[in-house]
C-alpha positions in Angstrom: -92.2 20.4 -28.7 -90.8 17.0 -28.1 -87.6 16.1 -29.9 -87.8 13.3 -32.4 -86.3 10.0 -31.4 -83.8 10.2 -34.2 -82.3 13.4 -32.7 -81.7 11.7 -29.3 -80.2 8.7 -31.1 -77.9 11.0 -33.1 -76.8 12.9 -30.0 -75.8 9.8 -28.1 -74.0 8.4 -31.1 -71.8 11.5 -31.2 -70.9 11.2 -27.5 -70.2 7.5 -28.0 -67.8 8.3 -30.9 -66.0 10.9 -28.8 -65.6 8.5 -25.9 -64.2 5.8 -28.0 -61.7 8.1 -29.7 -60.4 9.3 -26.3 -60.2 5.8 -25.1 -58.1 4.8 -28.1 -55.7 7.6 -27.6 -55.2 6.8 -23.9 -54.7 3.1 -24.7 -52.0 4.0 -27.3 -50.2 6.3 -24.8 -50.3 3.5 -22.1 -49.3 0.8 -24.5 -46.6 2.5 -26.5 -45.4 5.2 -24.1 -45.1 2.8 -21.3 -43.2 0.4 -23.5 -40.8 3.2 -24.3 -40.3 4.0 -20.7 -39.9 0.3 -19.8 -37.3 0.0 -22.6 -35.4 3.0 -21.4 -35.5 1.7 -17.8 -34.2 -1.6 -19.1 -31.3 0.0 -20.8 -30.4 1.8 -17.5 -30.7 -1.4 -15.4 -29.1 -3.8 -17.9 -26.1 -2.2 -19.7 -25.4 -3.0 -23.3 -22.7 -5.5 -24.2 -20.2 -2.7 -24.8 -21.1 -1.2 -21.4 -20.6 -4.6 -19.7 -17.2 -4.9 -21.3 -16.2 -1.4 -20.1 -17.3 -2.3 -16.5 -15.4 -5.5 -16.6 -12.2 -3.8 -18.0 -12.3 -1.3 -15.2 -12.8 -4.1 -12.6 -9.8 -6.0 -14.0 -7.6 -2.9 -14.1 -8.5 -2.1 -10.4 -7.6 -5.7 -9.4 -4.3 -5.6 -11.3 -3.4 -2.2 -9.7 -4.3 -3.5 -6.3 -2.2 -6.6 -6.9 0.8 -4.5 -8.1 0.6 -2.4 -4.9 0.5 -5.6 -2.8 3.4 -7.0 -4.7 5.4 -3.9 -4.0 4.5 -4.0 -0.4 5.4 -7.7 -0.2 8.8 -6.9 -1.7 9.5 -4.5 1.2 11.6 -1.4 1.2 15.4 -1.0 1.7 17.4 2.1 2.0 20.5 3.0 0.0 22.7 1.2 2.6 20.7 -2.0 2.3 18.8 -1.6 5.6 15.1 -2.6 5.7 12.6 0.2 6.0 9.4 -0.1 8.0 6.7 1.5 5.9 4.6 2.2 9.0 7.4 4.1 10.8 6.5 7.8 10.5 10.1 8.7 11.4 11.7 6.4 8.8 12.6 9.4 6.5 14.8 10.7 9.3 16.3 7.5 10.7 17.4 6.3 7.2 19.0 9.5 6.1 22.5 8.7 7.2 25.2 11.4 7.8 23.3 14.1 5.9 19.5 14.6 5.4 19.6 15.1 1.6 16.5 16.4 -0.1 15.2 17.9 -3.2 12.1 19.9 -4.1 10.0 18.6 -7.0 6.3 18.7 -7.6 6.3 16.4 -10.7 8.7 14.6 -13.0 11.2 17.0 -14.6 14.3 16.7 -16.9 16.8 14.2 -15.4 15.1 13.7 -12.0 15.3 9.9 -12.2 19.0 10.1 -12.9 19.4 12.3 -9.9 17.7 9.8 -7.7 19.7 6.9 -9.2 23.0 8.7 -8.6 22.0 9.2 -5.0 21.2 5.6 -4.5 24.4 4.3 -6.0 26.3 6.6 -3.6 24.4 5.1 -0.6 22.2 8.2 -0.2 18.5 7.8 0.6 16.8 10.8 -1.0 13.8 12.8 0.1 11.5 14.5 -2.3 9.5 17.4 -0.8 6.7 19.3 -2.4 5.5 16.5 -4.6 2.1 17.3 -6.1 2.2 21.0 -5.2 0.4 22.6 -8.1 1.6 26.1 -7.3 5.2 25.2 -7.9 5.0 24.5 -11.6 7.1 27.2 -13.3 10.7 28.6 -13.2 9.2 31.9 -12.1 7.8 30.1 -9.0 11.2 28.9 -7.8 10.9 31.3 -4.9 8.8 28.6 -3.4 11.9 26.5 -2.8 12.6 28.9 0.1 9.5 28.2 2.2 9.3 24.6 1.1 12.9 24.0 2.4 11.9 25.6 5.7 8.9 23.2 5.9 11.1 20.2 5.2 13.5 21.1 8.0 10.9 21.6 10.7 11.0 18.0 11.9 14.8 17.9 12.0 16.9 18.8 15.0 18.9 22.0 14.8 22.3 20.4 15.1 21.7 17.9 12.3 23.2 18.4 8.8 20.9 18.8 5.8 21.8 19.0 2.1 19.7 20.4 -0.8 20.2 19.5 -4.5 18.2 20.8 -7.5 16.5 17.5 -8.3 16.0 17.8 -12.0 19.6 18.3 -13.2 22.1 17.2 -10.5 24.2 14.0 -10.1 26.0 12.6 -7.0 29.4 11.0 -7.5 30.5 10.7 -3.8 29.0 9.3 -0.6 27.6 11.5 2.2 30.5 10.6 4.5 33.0 11.8 2.0 31.1 15.0 1.2 30.7 15.7 4.9 34.4 15.4 5.5 35.1 18.0 2.8 32.3 20.2 4.3 33.8 20.2 7.8 37.2 21.2 6.4 35.6 23.9 4.3 33.4 25.6 7.0 35.7 25.0 10.0 34.5 26.7 13.1 33.7 30.0 11.3 30.7 29.2 9.2 27.4 27.3 9.7 26.7 26.2 6.1 28.0 26.3 2.6 26.5 27.0 -0.8 27.7 26.3 -4.4 29.1 28.9 -6.8 29.1 29.3 -10.5 31.1 31.2 -13.2 28.0 32.9 -14.6 26.7 35.9 -12.7 22.9 35.3 -12.3 21.8 37.2 -9.2 19.1 39.2 -10.9 18.3 41.3 -7.9 21.6 43.1 -8.2 22.8 45.6 -10.8 24.2 43.8 -13.9 23.0 40.5 -12.2 25.9 40.9 -9.8 28.6 40.8 -12.5 32.0 42.1 -11.3 30.5 42.8 -7.9 33.4 42.8 -5.4 31.4 41.2 -2.7 31.5 37.9 -4.6 34.8 36.1 -4.1 37.7 36.2 -6.5 39.7 33.0 -7.2 42.8 32.4 -9.2 40.5 31.5 -12.1 38.2 34.5 -11.9 35.2 35.7 -9.8 32.7 33.1 -8.6 29.0 33.9 -8.0 26.5 32.4 -5.6 24.4 29.5 -7.0 21.5 28.4 -4.7 21.0 25.0 -6.4 23.2 23.1 -4.0 23.9 23.8 -0.3 24.4 21.9 3.0 24.9 22.8 6.6 23.3 22.8 10.1 19.6 22.6 10.0 18.9 25.3 12.6 21.1 27.9 10.8 19.7 27.1 7.3 16.2 27.3 8.6 16.9 30.6 10.3 18.5 32.1 7.2 15.8 30.9 4.8 13.0 32.1 7.1 14.7 35.5 7.3 15.0 35.7 3.5 11.3 34.6 3.1 10.1 37.3 5.5 12.4 40.2 4.7 13.8 39.8 1.2 11.2 38.0 -0.9 8.6 40.8 -0.4 11.0 43.3 -2.0 10.3 41.7 -5.4 7.2 41.0 -7.3 6.4 37.2 -7.4 6.5 35.9 -11.0 9.5 38.0 -12.0 13.1 36.9 -12.5 14.1 39.1 -9.5 11.9 37.0 -7.2 13.5 33.6 -8.0 15.3 31.8 -5.1 18.8 32.5 -6.3 18.1 36.2 -6.7 16.8 36.8 -3.3 19.3 34.5 -1.5 22.1 36.1 -3.4 21.0 39.6 -2.4 20.8 38.5 1.3 24.3 37.0 1.1 25.6 40.2 -0.6 23.9 42.4 2.1 25.7 40.8 5.0 24.8 37.2 5.5 28.2 36.3 4.0 29.4 36.4 7.7 27.2 33.3 8.4 27.8 31.0 5.5 30.5 30.5 2.9 30.6 29.8 -0.8 32.3 26.7 -2.2 34.6 28.5 -4.7 36.9 25.5 -5.2 34.4 22.8 -6.0 35.2 20.7 -3.0 31.6 19.9 -2.4 29.6 21.2 -5.4 30.1 22.0 -9.0 27.7 24.2 -11.1 28.7 22.9 -14.5 27.6 25.8 -16.7 30.7 27.5 -18.3 32.9 25.0 -16.5 32.5 22.1 -18.9 36.0 22.5 -20.3 37.6 22.5 -16.8 37.0 18.8 -16.4 39.8 16.5 -17.3 39.2 15.7 -20.9 41.1 14.0 -23.7 41.8 16.1 -25.7 41.5 19.0 -23.3 39.1 21.0 -25.5 36.7 18.1 -25.7 33.8 19.1 -23.5 31.6 16.0 -24.2 34.0 13.3 -23.1 35.4 13.8 -19.6 38.0 11.3 -18.4 37.4 9.9 -14.9 40.4 10.0 -12.6 42.1 6.6 -12.9 42.6 6.2 -9.1 39.2 7.4 -7.8 37.0 6.8 -10.9 35.5 10.3 -10.2 35.1 13.2 -12.6 37.6 15.8 -11.5 37.9 19.5 -12.1 41.4 19.9 -13.4 41.4 23.6 -12.8 40.6 23.4 -9.0 42.0 19.9 -8.5 38.9 18.6 -6.8 36.3 16.0 -7.5 33.0 17.5 -6.2 30.4 15.4 -4.4 27.5 16.7 -6.4 27.4 18.2 -9.9 24.6 20.6 -10.9 24.1 20.8 -14.6 22.5 24.3 -14.3 21.0 26.3 -17.1 22.5 25.7 -20.5 24.7 22.9 -19.2 21.7 20.5 -18.9 22.5 18.7 -22.2 25.9 17.8 -20.8 24.3 15.7 -18.1 23.1 13.3 -20.8 26.5 13.5 -22.5 28.5 12.8 -19.3 26.2 10.2 -17.8 28.1 7.3 -19.1 31.4 8.5 -17.5 30.2 8.2 -13.9 31.5 5.1 -12.0 28.0 3.9 -11.2 26.2 4.3 -14.6 26.1 0.6 -15.5 25.2 -0.7 -12.0 21.8 -2.1 -11.3 19.5 -0.8 -8.6 17.7 -3.1 -6.1 14.0 -3.2 -7.0 13.2 -2.6 -3.3 15.0 0.7 -3.3 13.2 3.4 -1.3 12.7 7.1 -1.9 10.8 9.2 0.6 8.2 11.3 -1.1 6.7 14.0 1.2 8.3 11.9 4.0 6.4 8.7 3.0 8.2 5.6 1.5 7.9 4.9 -2.2 9.7 2.4 -4.4 12.1 4.1 -6.7 10.9 1.6 -9.4 7.4 2.9 -9.0 8.5 6.4 -9.7 11.2 5.7 -12.3 10.4 2.3 -13.9 12.9 2.8 -16.8 16.1 2.8 -14.7 18.3 -0.2 -14.6 17.1 -2.6 -11.9 18.4 -5.9 -10.8 16.2 -9.0 -11.7 
């Protein structure tokens, strides 16, 4: 039976309606969805006002930083004796060392490190910092690393040169290299190859009772003195040989990360076990002073006043009235650290300004001291 015309018309009307509805939906997606996508794209391509400001601020900061570096380079570098330093000379850290290749091991700013560097500069000593940026050397229990790091520093030096180490966060120089070297040569004579500092406190943790009353440590008229590894100097080849031996044979005896494995502990045990035949200890503070427990030995007024040492009127140096010597380097070890701040104003150089071109070698590369320690006293 043929369908009525009205049925055909109704069927096509339904399809028409469905087609129109789908078309409307697609148009909405295209119109509004596309607009959203275009808006998002526009936001990515064209930053907001705040974004533009941030980009501009970064650009300005980069330009200023670049200009600051260029200004430093334009100033040039000079060493502690006033000689110009060629920043492109890879051997400059050696040629500008002077009589002794003084160095310290630091990985980051610590305690009084800027005062240590300033004291070296005023005493015409151009310092080297080795190990800067070493993230493993970040704790007192990692001080064993000073042993291999010192060996690394020495590798580019001739065996017959003289090197000197100072703990760089709590030591102060008060004499020139030439003066310290003269005292050193008289101390070691022809018998020894290098010298190390001593202290009153017994702190060689690898030995029973930390080495206290151990007869291997030297007796003086003022009591026994114990090894302190925070200051030493001597022939490069002999120091390298000794520290390499300690690193290979003594450090493995102790678990790293314990007090027995610190640098002073393992070096002290090696000295105790027989290396005393190769290097001597500075028991009379001719070169070095470990200040802890010796604060009252410095010429004071009144004598019991530990906070106000009186410089020698003739030499302007701080003098140990017990030993009669004015040491070249003073190490404010352990609990003596606060005294460094108390005594700072009594050193002959404390009010003197530093040349803004002063150089310090960091990992054997020249850096301006002012860049590292901007708060020190610099000349205009």
